[in-house]
N, C-alpha and C positions, 0 to 999 in steps of 0.2 A: 504494500500500500504506500502511496506517495504522500508527500506533504505539500501544502500550498499556502499562499497568502492571498486572501480575498481583498480586493480593493474597490472602494466606491469610486465613482468617476468625478462628478462635478464638485468642485472646490477641494477635492482631495488630490486629483491629478491635473486638473485644468481650471482656469477661471470660469465662472458661470455668470454670463451677462443676462441670463434669462433663458428661455427655450432656444437652444442652439439648433437651427434648422438648416444650416449650410456648412459644409466642411471648411469653407474659407474663413468662417468665424471661429473655428475651433483651434485652440492653442494649448500646448502642454506647459505647465510650469517648468522652467529651465532645470531645476534640480531633480525632477522626477526620473529621467533616464538613469542617472547614476545611482539613485536609491534602488530602483528596480534591478539594475545590473548586480548590485550587491546581493540581493535576494536570490537572483538566478544563480550566481556563483556559489551560493550556499546550498544549492540543490532544490530550491522551492519552485513549484509550478506557480504561475501567476494567473489569477482568475478575476476578471472584472465583473462586478455585480452592480447593476444600476437601475434605479427607478427612472423611467422615461415616460411620464404621463403625457407629455406633449404629443405623443403619437395618438393616444386615446382621446385627446382633446382636439385632434385635427390640426395641431399647430406645427407638427413635424411629420414629414412623410417617412414611411419605413425605409425607403431607399436612401434617404438623407442620413438616417441614423446609421445604416450600414456603411455609408461612405465616410461618415465621421469616425467610425470605429476602424475602418481600413486606414484612414489617415493617422489615427492614434498608433496603430501597429507599425505603420511606415516610419513615423517619427522615432519610435523606439528602435526599430531595426537600423535606421540611419545613425543611431547613437550606439550601435553594437549590442542592443538588448533584443533577445528573441521576442517575437510577438506574444501576446497573451495566449495562454493555452486554451482558454475558453472565455467567451463573453456571454453573459446571461443578462437579459434586460426584461424588466416588467414594463409593459407599455400601457397598462390599465390606469384609469383615473382612480384616485383614492376612494371615491364613493362607490366604486364597483365592488369593493371588499373582496378582491381576488385572493388567491392563495399564494401569489408570488411576490406581492409588493412588500418590500422591507417595512416593518420589522419581522414579518413572517419569514421563516427560514427556507422556503422552497427553492429559491435561486441557489442557495448554498448546497442544499441537499441534492438537488438535481446535478449540480456540478460535481459534487463528491461522488455520486454514482457514475457519471460519465467518465471521470478521470481516475476512478478507483482511489479516492483520497481517504486517508485516515484522519477523521475530523479532530481527534484528540491531539494531532500533530500539526494542526492548521491554525492560522491567525487571520484577523481581519483588521483593516485600517480604513476608517471613514471619518467624516466630519459631523455626523448627526447622531443623536441618540438612537434613531431607528436603525442605523448601521450596527451600533453596538448591540442593540437588542436582537437583531437578526443573528449576529455571531453567537450570542449567548443562547438564543433559542435553538441554534443548530448544534450546540455542544462543542464549539471550537475551544481550543486551548486557552486563547486569550484574544480579546478585541481591544483595539486602541482607538480612542477618539482624539482627533487632532483638530486644532483650530483651522478654520477655512483658510486655505492658501498658505499654510505655515510650513516653510522649509524646515525650520528648527524642529517642529513637532513630528513631521514625517521622518526626518532623519533619526530622531530620538526613538520613534516607534520601530524603525528598521534595526537600529542598534540593539534595542531590547529583544526583538524577535531573534536576532542572531545570537545574542547572549543566552537566552532561554533555550533555544533549540540545540545549542552546542553542549549544554550541561546534562 
């Protein structure tokens, strides 16, 4: 069984100016590739889990979301980081009360099944309480809440994951 780090997208990996509906509007924080490279080097799979209700609201086209995620992977690859092993998105509106919207753990559990992950050896990094709750609800080893767009917090979470996983 493999180990992974689950990552939220908006305000964890990239600025969120609102519903991003065009890959040209999507940027990654400059410190993200190096942080993810460190996790890859330590043997972690990387899984993106993201609530994207803009699709359910009709504000983002599914093709645009796919293009944005292709751009994210290309940015990582351009910086020497392998693409995400898996990207799981909830595209429902909150009021739909679906099974996959964080803080529910379905995105994590589905990814764990697909990638044969050992959840007790997996971690999550996100910027909202719903991210942490999803990680806790899925039984991950530890979840980290970082301040939105915080280089210091992301790097600190990565350091702690590396420290915990090596002990």
